[in-house]
N, C-alpha and C positions, 0 to 999 in steps of 0.2 A: 504493500500500500504506500510505501515511501516513494514509489514511482508514479503514483496517481497524484498529480499536483492539486493543491488546494485551489478553490475558486476565489480569486482575489481581484479587487479593482486595479491594484498595481502589483504585478508579479514580485515575489520576494527578492529576486535578483536585483531589483531597482530600489529596494529599501535603503534608507540611510542607516547603515549598521552601527553608527555611533549614537543613534537615538536611544532613549531608554527602552529596555526590552519589554517592559509591561505595555508600553504604548504600541510597540510593534506586534506583540502577541494579540492585543485586543483587535487589531486589524483582521486577524485570521478567524476571530470568533463571530463570524456572521452566520445567519440562519442556514444558508446553503451548505456550508462546511459542517455545521453541527448535525444537520439532518442526514447528510451523506455518510458521515462517520458513524452515526448511530445505526444506519442501515448496514454498514460494513460490520459493525460489532454484532448485530443480529445474525448476519450471515455466518460469522465465526461460531456463534452459539449453535446454529442449526447444523453446521458442518460437524461440530464436535459431537452432537447427539447422533448424527447419522453415522459417524465413524465408530462410535461405541456400539450402535446397533449392528453394524456390519462385522464387528469383531466377535462373532459368535464362536466361542471356543468349544468344540465338541469333545466329549469324552473319548471318542474314537481316535482323535489326534494323539491324545496322551497314551492311549493303549498301543497305537501304532509305533510311537516313539519308544515305548517300553520294550516292545518286541525287537525293534531294530538295534537298540543298544545291547541286547543280549544275543545278537547274531553277528555275522561277519560284516554287517552294514552299520557298525557302531557310529561312524562319522555322520551318516545321514540322520540317525536317531538323535545324535547330540545337537544337530542343527535345529531340529524340530523343538527339542527341549529348550534350547537357547531362545527361540522365538516365543515360546509359551512363557518363559520366565520374564522376558522383557515386555510382553504385551498383554498377557492374560489379566483380567480384572482381579484386584486384590481379594475381593469377596468370593471368588470362585474357588472350588475345591481343586480345579485343574492347576492353578498357580501353586498351591501348596504341594500337591503331589509331584509336579514337575521339579520343584526344588528338592524334594526327597529322593526322587529317582536319580537326578543328576548328582546329588550329594553321595548317594550309595555308589554310583559309578566312579566318582573321583576317589572315594575311599578305597575301592578295589584296585584302582590304578595307582594308588599311593600318592595321589595329588592331595596331600592332607590339608593344606591351606584352603584349597578350593572346597573340600568337603566341609571344613569348619564354617566357611562363609555361608554355604548353602543351608546347612543345618541350623545355624544361628538365625538366618533369615526366615527359615521355616518356623522356628519357635516364636519369633516376634510377630509373624503373620497368622499363626494357627488360631483357628476359632474353636477347635475341638479340645478344649482344655481338660475335658473329662475322659479323653481317650488315653488312659494311663499306659496301655501297652505300646502305643505309638510313641508317646513322650519318653517312655523308658528306653525304647530303641534309639531314639534320636540322641538323648543325653549320653547313652552308652557309646554311640558312634563318635560323638564329639570328644568323649573322654579318651578313646583310643587315638583319634587323630591328634589331639593336643599332646598326649604323651609322646607320640612319635615326633612331634615338632618341638618337644622339650618345653612346652608351655605348662609347667607343672602346677602352678597355682590355678590356672583355668581348668586343668584336668581334674584337680581335686574338687573344685566347685561343681563341675558337671557329674563327677562320680557320686557326690552326695545326693544330687537330684536323681541320678540313676537308681541309687539304692532306695531312695524315698518312694519312687514310683513302682519299683520292683516289689517292695513290701506290700503294695496295695493290690498286686495281681494274684490271681489264683495259681495254684501249682501247675495247672494245665497250660495256662498262658506262659508261665516262666519256662516251661519245657518245650516251647515251640522252637523250631530249627534256628530262626534268626537270633532270638534272645540267648539260646544256648551257645551259639557261636560267639556272640558279643561277650557273654559271661566268661567263656573260656579264654578269650584274649585278655580281658581285664584281670582275670585271676592271676595271670603270669606276672603282672607288674603292680598289683594293688598294694602289696606289702611295701614295695619300693616307694609308692606315693605316701603311704602312712608314715614311713621313716623320713620322708623328705622334709628338711628344715628349709624354710624360706631363704633362698639366696638372694642377695641384693641384685635386683634386675639391672640389666644393661640400660644405661640412660638413653632415652630417645632423642635427647638433645644433640644436634650435630655441632661440631666445632665451629665456632664463629670466627671468621676472618676479620682482622682489623685493618682499616686503610693505612697506607704507609705513613708513619710518624703520628698516628692517631687521628681522631675525627676533628673536623673543622668546628671551631666554636662560634663562627659567625652565623648570623641568622639567614643570610641569603641562600646558602647552599650547604646545609649541614652534612649530608652524606659523603661529601668529598673529604680527602685527608687534609690535615693542616699543612701538608707539604705542597698543596696546590692553592691557587687563587682564582676566583672568578672575576673577570673584567667585563663590565657592561657600560658602554658609552652610548648614550641616546640623546644626541643633539640634532638640531635641524641640519647642521652642516655635515655631520658624520654620525653614523651608527655602527657600532661594533660590539661584539661580545664573544667570549670564549673562555676556556679553562686552560690555565698554564701552570706548569710545575715551578716551584720556587727553589727546588734543589734537583740534582740528578736523580732520576728514578730507575732502579734496577729492573731488569726483565722479571715478569711474573709478580711484581708488587701490586697490591690492591689499590685501585684508583678511586673507586667509590663503592658503597654498599647501601642498597635501598630496598625497602619492602614495597612492592607494587600496591597501589590503592585498589586496583581491580585486576582480575585475571580472567581471560576467556579462551575457550578452545573452539576451533573451527571444524573439527571432524568429530561428530558425536559417536557414542557407542564404542569408543576405542579405549578411553582411559577415564579415570575419575575426574569429574569437573571440580571437585573440592580439593583433594590432595594431589591431583595430577598423576597418581599412581597408574602405571600401565598394567592391565590385567587381561588375561584371556577370558575372564569371567566377570562380567559387569552386570549391574542391576539398574533399573530405572525407578524414579520416584513412584511410590504406590498409587498416587493420585493422578499426577499429570502424565505419567508414563513417557516422559521425554528427557528429563534431566538425568544424567548418568553418574553412578557412584560405583565404588569398588567393594563396599561392604556396608553392613547395617550400621556400623559405628559412624561412617561418614554421612549416612542418611540422617542419623540422629543429630550429629554435630551441626549439620547444615539447616536443621529445621527452624532455628531461630530466625533465619532470613528467608529460607525457601518457602515457608508457610505463606508469606506475603506475595511471592512471585509465582507460586504454583499455578494459579488460575491463568496467568499470562502465558505460561508455557502450554497449558492444556488447550487454550484457545488458539495457540500458534501466533499470537500477536507479536511477541518479541522476536520470534524467528522471522516473521514477515518483514518487520521493521529493522532487522539487524540490531536489536536493542538489548541483547542479553546483559552486556556490561553496564549500559546506561541504566536499565531498570533496577539492577541490583545495587548500583551506586546510589540511585535515588532513594531506595528503601533504607540504606545505611544512613544517608544524610537525614532523611525524615525521622528516623528513630532517634538520632542525636538531637535534632531540633525539638522534637516532642519532649525529650527527657531533660535537656540542658537549657534550652532557649525559651521555648513557648511557656514554660512553667513560671517565668518571671511575670509579675503583675503588669509590667509595662505593656506587654504584648496583648493583654486582654482589652486595652483601651484603643489599640490601633485598628482603624477601619478600612484602610486601603492597602492594596498590594504594594504600592510605592513606599508607604511609611514602614510597612513590615520589612521590606527589603533593605531600606535604609538603616533600620535598627539592627538587622542581622549583620550588615556590613560593619557596624560600629561595635558589635559584641566583642567581648574580651577574648583574645587568642589564648588557647590552652597549649602551652609548649609541650613538645615531645609526646604527643598523644595522637591516636588515630582521629579523635574528634577534632583536634586542632588542625590537622591536615585537611579533613573534610570541610571544615568551616572556611578554610582558606580558599577552597574551590568556589564557594559562594561569595566570599568577601571580595575577591578580586574579579572584576569584570573581565572576561577574556577578550582578546583582540579578534573580533569576528572578521575583520578585514583580511586576516591571514588565510581564511577559507576561500577556496575558489567557488564560483557560482553554483555548481552542482552540489557541492558539500553544504553550502549555506541553505539552498533550497530544500535539500534532504533534511537538514537540521530543523527547519521550521515545520515541515510536514510531520516529521517523527515526533517532535515535541507536542504538536497539536493532537495527533491521533492518540498518543499515550496519555495525555491529559484527559481526554474524553473517556478512555478506558478506565483510568484511575478513578474518575468521578462516577461513571455510570456502573461499572462492573466490579472493580476491585475493592471499592469502599475504603481505599487507603486515606482519603481525605477525612472521612469520619474517624478513622483509627488514629492518625498522626497529627491532624490539624484541627481537632475538635476544641482545643483550648483557645483558639482564635475566635473572636466574636464577629469577625467581618463576614459579609454575605458570601454565599457559595460561589457566586461569579467571580468575586475578588480572590477567593481561595484558588479557583481554577487558574486565574491569571498568575498568581503566585507560583503555583505548581508548574505552569508552563514556562515561566522565567527560570525557575530552578533547573528544569529539564534542559532548557536552552544553554544555560551556563555549563552544566555538567557535560552535556554532549559536545560543546565546543572544546572544553578542556580535554575530553577524551580524544577528539579528532586531532588535536594539536600535540598531545603528549602520550598517545598509545603507540606502541611499537610491536611489530610482529616478529616472533622468533620461530623459525622453521626448522624442523628436525625430522629425521626418518623414524618411523615406528614400525617394528616388525609385526606382521599380521599372521605369522605362521608359528606362533608359540614362542617360547623363550629361546635364546641363542643356544645352539648346540654346544654342550660342554662335555669335556672328556676328563677322566680322572688323571690321565697322564698324556704326554705327547705321543707315546707309542699307541695309545688307544685311538687317537685321532689319525695317525698314520695308517693303522690297521683298517680303519673305516674306509679310507681311500684306496689302499692297495688291494682290497678284496674285489674292487670293481674291475680292475685291469690286471691281466696276467703279465708279469715282467718277462722279458727275454733274457735268458741266462747265457753266460759265456759258452756253455757246452752246446747251445742251440745255434751256433754260428752258421752252419750250413742252412738250417731252416730259416734263419734270419735273412740271409741273402735271397733265398727263394721267395720268402713271404713279403718282405718289406722293400725290395728294390723296385722303384717305380720308373716307368718311362714317361717322357714328356707327352707322347701321344695318348697314353693312358690317363694322365692327369687332365689333359685338355678334354678328352671324351667324357670323363667323369664330371668335370666342371659343367659342361654343356648339359649333360643329362640331369644333374642335380638342380639346375636353375630353370628348368622348363616349368613355368608357373601357369597352371591352368586357371581358367576363369573362376572355377569353384574355390580354389585356394586364395586367389587374389581378393575375392569378395570379403574375406574375413580378416584382411590385413589393413592396418591403418598406421598413421604416424604415431599412434599411441600403443602399438603392439609391444608388449613387454619384451625386452631383449635380455633381461637378467643382467644388465650392465649397471655399474655404479655411475649414476649420472651426476658428475661433478658440477655441471652447469645446470642449475635448477631453475625451471620456470617458476614465476611467482604466482601461485594459484591459491584459491580459497575454495575447497571442496564443497562446503555448505552453500556458498554463493552459486557454484556451478549447478548444484542440485536444484536450487530455486529457479535458476535460468532455464533448466530443462523443463520445469513445470510450466513456465511461461510458453516455451515452445510447444508443449503438449496441448495448451489451450488452442493454439492456432492449427495444430495438426493432431487432433484427438485420435485418429485411426492408426497413428504410428507409435503407439505406446511402447511396444517391445523394442523397436528400433531406437527411439529417442532415449528411453530410460535405462535400457539394459544392453543395447547393442554396442558396437565399437564406437558409436558416436556419443556414448553416455558421458564422456569427459570433454567433449568439444561443444562449445556454445557459439551461438551467433553473436553478432555485434551488440554490445550493451546499448550503444546509442540507438541502433535500429529498433531494439525491443522497447526502450524507453519512449521513443518517438511514436511507435504504434500504440502503446498504452495511453500516452498523453492525448492522442486524437480520438479516443473512445468516447462516444456519447454516454450520458448518465446511466441509462439502462444497461448498456453493455459493460460499463465499469463494474456494476453489481454482479452481472453474470460472470465476468472475468474473475472477480474475487471469490465467488462461490466455487467455481471450477478449480481455482488455485488451491484453496484450503482443503477441499475434498481430496484432491490428488496428493497434497502434502501428507494428510493422514494416511492415505492408501499406500503410498510408495516409500515413505520415510524409512521404515525398518528394513525392507528388502533392499533398497538402494544402498544403504550404508553397510548392511551385513554382507552384501555381495562383494564388497571390497576385499574381504578376507579370502574369497574364492578366486577372484580375478587377479589379485596382486599379492606379492609376498611382502611388500612394504607400502606404507602410505605416508605422505608428507603432512604431518600435523602442524598446525599454525597456532602458536600460543600468543595471544594478545595481552600485553602488560601495560598498565597505565603508570608511567614513570616520569614525573616532572623533572627529576634531576637529570635524566638522560638527555632531555631537550636542551639543557645548558651547554652540552657538548656539541660542537659542530660536526656535521657529517663529512666523511671522506670515503671515497670508494676504495682507498688504500689506507686503512686505519692503523693507528699505533696502539689503540686500546680495544681489546676484545670484550664484548658483553656476554656473560654466561648466566644461566639460570641455575642456582644451586638447588640441592635436593629439598631444602626447607622453604623453597619458593622465593628466597631473596635473590635480588639481582646484583651482580658484581661486575665491575669493570677491572680488567687485568691488563697490565702493560705487556704488549707482545714482544717488545725488545727493550734494550736500554734506551731511555729517553733523556735527552740533555735538558738542563735548566733553561726555561724560556721557550722551549719548543711546544707549540700548541698541541693539546691532547684532543684527538679526534676519534670518533667511533663510526662504524658503518651502520646506518639505519636500514639494514637488510640488503641493500644493494652493494655488492662487493666485486671489485674488478677481477678477483681471482676466480669467482664462480659465475658471474653474470655478464652477459654481453652488454654493450653500450645501449642498445635499444631497450633491453629489459630494465636496465638501471634507470634510464631517462624516464621511461613510462611509469615506473614505480615511484620515483622521487617526485614526479609531477603531482601525484596524488597527495603528497604531504608538503607541497609548495616549496620544494628545494631545487635550486638550479646549481648543481655541483660544479665547482671550479677547481677541484683537486688536481694534482699532477697527473693522476691516472686518466682523468677526463680531458687532459690537454693533448694526450697522445692521439695521433690520427687513428681513426677506427680500424683501418686496414692493417695497422701495425700492432694492435693490441694482441697480447699473447693468446687470449681466449678466442679471438677471431681466427688467428692463425691455426690454432690446434683443432679447430672444427673443420678444417679444409678437407675437400675431397678432390679426386682426380676426375676430370671430364672423360666420359667414356667414348667421346668422338675425337677430341683433340688430345692425342697421346701425351701424357705427362703434364698437361696444363691443369693448374690448381684453381678451384673455385672456392671462395670463402663466403660465409653468410653476408658479409658487408657488400659483396659484389653482386649478390642476387642471381646473376646469370653469368655464363661463360663469355668472356670478352671476345672470343674468337668465333664460336658457333651459335651463341645465344641460348644454350641449354640452361634451363631453370635449375637453380641450386636445390630448392625444396623437392622438386619432382625427382631429381636424380638421387638425392639423399634417401627419399622414400623407397626408391627402387633398390638401392644398396641395402637398406635395412630389411627389406623383404628377403633378399638373398641370405642375409645373416640368419634371420628367423627360420627360414626353411631348412638351411643346412644344419643349424644347431638342433632343430627338432629331429632331423635325420640321425645326427650323432647320438642324441639321447636314446633313440630307438635301438641303435646298435650297441649301446653301452650297457644297458641293464637287462640281461647280462651281456657280456662281450661275446656276441654270437659269431660274427664274421670278422676275424682279426684283421685280415688284409683290407677288407672293405672299410672298416673303421679307420684304419691308418690312412687309407686313400682319401676318405672324406675329410678327415682332420687336416690333412696336408693341403687339399684343394681349398678349404675354407681359409687356411692361413695364407696361402698364396693369393687368393682373391682379395683378402683384406689389404695386402701390400699393394695390390693393383688398384684398389678403389679409394683408400683413405691415406691421408698424409701420415708420416710416422708418428706424429704427436696426437693424432685423433684418438679420443678415449675409447671409441668402439673398436678400433683396430688394436689398441693396447690390450683391451680385455680379451679379445679373441686370441691374441698372441700369448697372453698369460695362461689361458686355458690350454693352448697348444703346448706350451712349455710344461705344464702340469701333466698332460697326457704323455709327452715324451719321457718325463721323469718316471711316471708310473710304468712305462714300457721298459724302463732301464736304459733308454737312449740318453744317458746323462750328458754326453759330450754335446749333442745337438741341443738339448734342453738348456744347457749352460750358455751356449752361444745365443739362443733366443733371449734369455734373461739379460745378458750383457747388452744386446741390441735395444731391448726395452728400456733398460736403465739409462742408456745414452739419450734416448728420445725424451724421456720424462724429465731428465735433469735440466734440459734446455728450456722447456716450455711450462713446467708446473712448479708452483710454489710448494716447498717441502711440507708445509703445515697441513696440506690436504692429502699428502701421500701416505702418512703413517698408518692409517687404518683403511686405506683403499688399495692402491696398487702394491704398496710395500707388504701389506698383509698377504696378498696373493703370492707375491714373490717368496715370502717367508715359507709358505706351505710347500712350494716347489723345492726350495732348498732343504726342507726337512726330509722330503721323500728321497732326494739325491743322497743326503747324508746317511739315511737309514740303509739304503741299498748298498752303499759303498763302505761305510764304516762298520755297521752292525752285521749286515748280510755278507759283506766282503765280496761283492760282485765285481768291484774294481774295473769299471770301464772308463775311468777318467783319472787324470793325473793328481798326485798328492798335492802339488802346488795349487791347483785350482780348487781343490776341496778346502784347503786352508783359507784361501781368499773368500770362498763362499761362507765359510764359518765366521770369518771376521765381519762380513757384510751382514749376516743374520744377527750377530750381536749388536751391530750398529743400529739395525732396525728396532730390535727389542729395547735397547736403551733409549732410543728416540721415542718409542711408543710410551714408555714409562714416564719420560720427561714431559711428554705432551699431556698425559693424564693428570700429572701433578699440576701443570700449568692451568688446565681447565677446571681444576678443583674436583675432578672425578675420583670417587673412592677407588683406590687401587686394590682394596681388599676384594672388590667385585671382579677384578681382573687378575686373580692370583696365578692364572696360567702363564702370565709373562715371566714371573719368577721361576716357575718350573722350566720354561723353555730356555731361559738364560742358563740355568743349571745344566740342562742337557747339552746345549751347544758348547758350554765350557768343557764339559766332559769329552765331547767329540773333538774339540780343539786339542785338549791334552793328549788324547789318543793319537791324533794325527801328528802332533809334534814329536811324540815319543817314537812313532813309526819312522818319521823322517830322520831322527837322530840315529836310529839303528841301521837303516839302510844307507845312510850317508848320501842324501839326494844329490844326484849328479846334475851338471848343467842341463838346462832345458834342451830337449831334442828339437829337431826341425819340425816334426809332426805336431809337437805341443807348443810351438812358438806362437801360433795364432791364439791359442787358448791363454797363453801367458799375457799376451797383449790385452785380451778381453778382461783378464783378471785385474789388470791395472785399472781398467775403467770402473770396476766395482770397488777397488780398494782406495780410490782417490778420496772418497767421502770420509773414510776413517782417518786418513792422513791429514786432510784439511781440518777435521774436527779436533785432532790432537794439537794442531798449531793454534 
């Protein structure tokens, strides 16, 4: 509805933004806008009731899910259970039983935390408090799961409840199979729990970092350290502001530490919206069925605020208006106003919104409290002139529609503004102005932090390095020295054979091409990330669905589900709608939102292995720092939700401290950066933006070779080939299709390794085609080359695998910043080195020189030490990444073994046949030597 403009005599884009907000807001409160918004709100109510009536959860669905989870179709059954847990009405038996069945399944699969969460949720939602047998079973199951997780206090509490309900059961009930099994398990450790003396529990408080040389005592910008100063010059002749260090700052020092005033997520059903915990098992609010949590504890903690925003979620209003953060912030402000400000006698005498606002602005500031920060948002009128026209128009529409909802439906005016004696119309104006101010502050001071979230469960972990190697080596059979004759016969390829295989593999039929798009997953690490908002894309798809209702499957779930039409085109079409069609459009939109929301976002876990979550944080301190596409301060979100700025390198006294507001020259193209920064009114003039576009490293490393003009390079900035006019995007799509088809073919041949020669041939063909299609620094080519190196290592073709690794390292060293390599390309290279070392040092297959093995070992240690340093720099808990310490230990052991072997055999000068390998080894070792210097 924020795209449906208000009916105004003068469009809001022509308003005098310096005029008092209450006067501007009163302009919007005409009869036409009030009536239309009330009609919209009625439609939301109708759609909500219709959606509830359509969500008829039949017992047969639950029974079907129960059958599936106890068969070889467990995954399908779990999908149905997940949908029932997220959408079934709280009052239905289906919801409770779905929780119990899923909890039992998790307990059998030893996912104890998941079982505890489901069973606790069951206990809090259960209506059958007199079903002692079921309650006994649930408490017993929680006792077992808590014991296994070493939650001994909780286990003892549930054990007492288990014994209490068991005492109320008849002997026949106690002897049923389920309770007998539970009782047998508890019997094994019950004495241990009885003897357990409460041990001091591990503190939940995470260590708090302190800014360099302590916090700033000045009022202007407290979260920065005393080692820095904020300069703000605002004269007619010159305007300048920025943060500068007063002393030299060492790398990794904390530059600022701030708790965001509001936090919002853009991809629902992925992680908890309160604590931000990522879980494969999420819940939704029992009433609205939209807000996502990870446990009942988080649902309870959030009730203080969510009870007032629940109706806005249920009606979809705040989703439609993109106002989740705004509405929550408004509730917090209103609660503080009601408790601390409106209780003063002075406010009972004020009769106009103007007088109330004036007295709020003059109210006493409360230092170092959340209330003080919130009141400052109201006390300081934001600079509306910093918003571009579309933002300001959206602000006015959103504030008006929300005000009407708050007054007509949510009853928040009655709840938080009842102490004011002013008429309701003045209260509405006051609420509208508060919303305008808060929204403007959010638009100017909210920053998006994008990060990858895995949708395929937790990261695969291994007890030892050897377990990881074993997992990979069982896929491909290595060629042993004694198979040398077979090796020549099986793996010698002719050019004619490679060419014929290449042509055959790339015959794309119309049937296959139909299912491929620019968004076809390539399983590559995309280091250059497009700036997308998945929830916004979903809503745009619903708009498209209104104009093409017969294409539901294609628009919402086909390969076009992530591609939207022009925002401007959609907004223009909506703005031209007559009154009746506007109502019809809103009705269609909200019904489709209710209908498709769950399936659209749950399908992400099926279609993609990862999704890019966008975390929006309201951080006024961050705005004090200037933006640069090549920053010297990195902003990270700590586990406790705090925001921290960290020095990326040693910074000299007087050098301006700059951060990247999402747009970074390392990861984003000039076009992406410019488009994004335009939305937050920034015209970047940093050094990175002064470089000609065609010379930017990110532009160069995305280059491809023209398939007509032999060897001619086309980059994104050129758009088309300068010689033959071939379009860059069309050619890139063609090359990506080739990669997808051949990788699918490799996957079919690998699990298991059915035709060894054919698998070797297809891997080689793909490797050669990548060298033919993409420039050496292109990340798609590098990823394919890394997989080829891994395949060669698994086949025990160590020498060739080594050569490919050296080639990759040369290419990435020139065009990639090392900060983005540690956990991307370097991680893949590390796996290849592990396999080579295992076959050569432990298995003693010896197809490569000792000299090269030592250099590989040194390079692996360089990577591991760099990963550890990077984790420490970003304040990531290294206890979660303990495998790094194990891997360092293994590689040091391998290094000692190699050095000992070299001392025994008294390594002779390098032979001619190994001379090339020695040269390549120098390319790997230069990193270590330079780091030592």
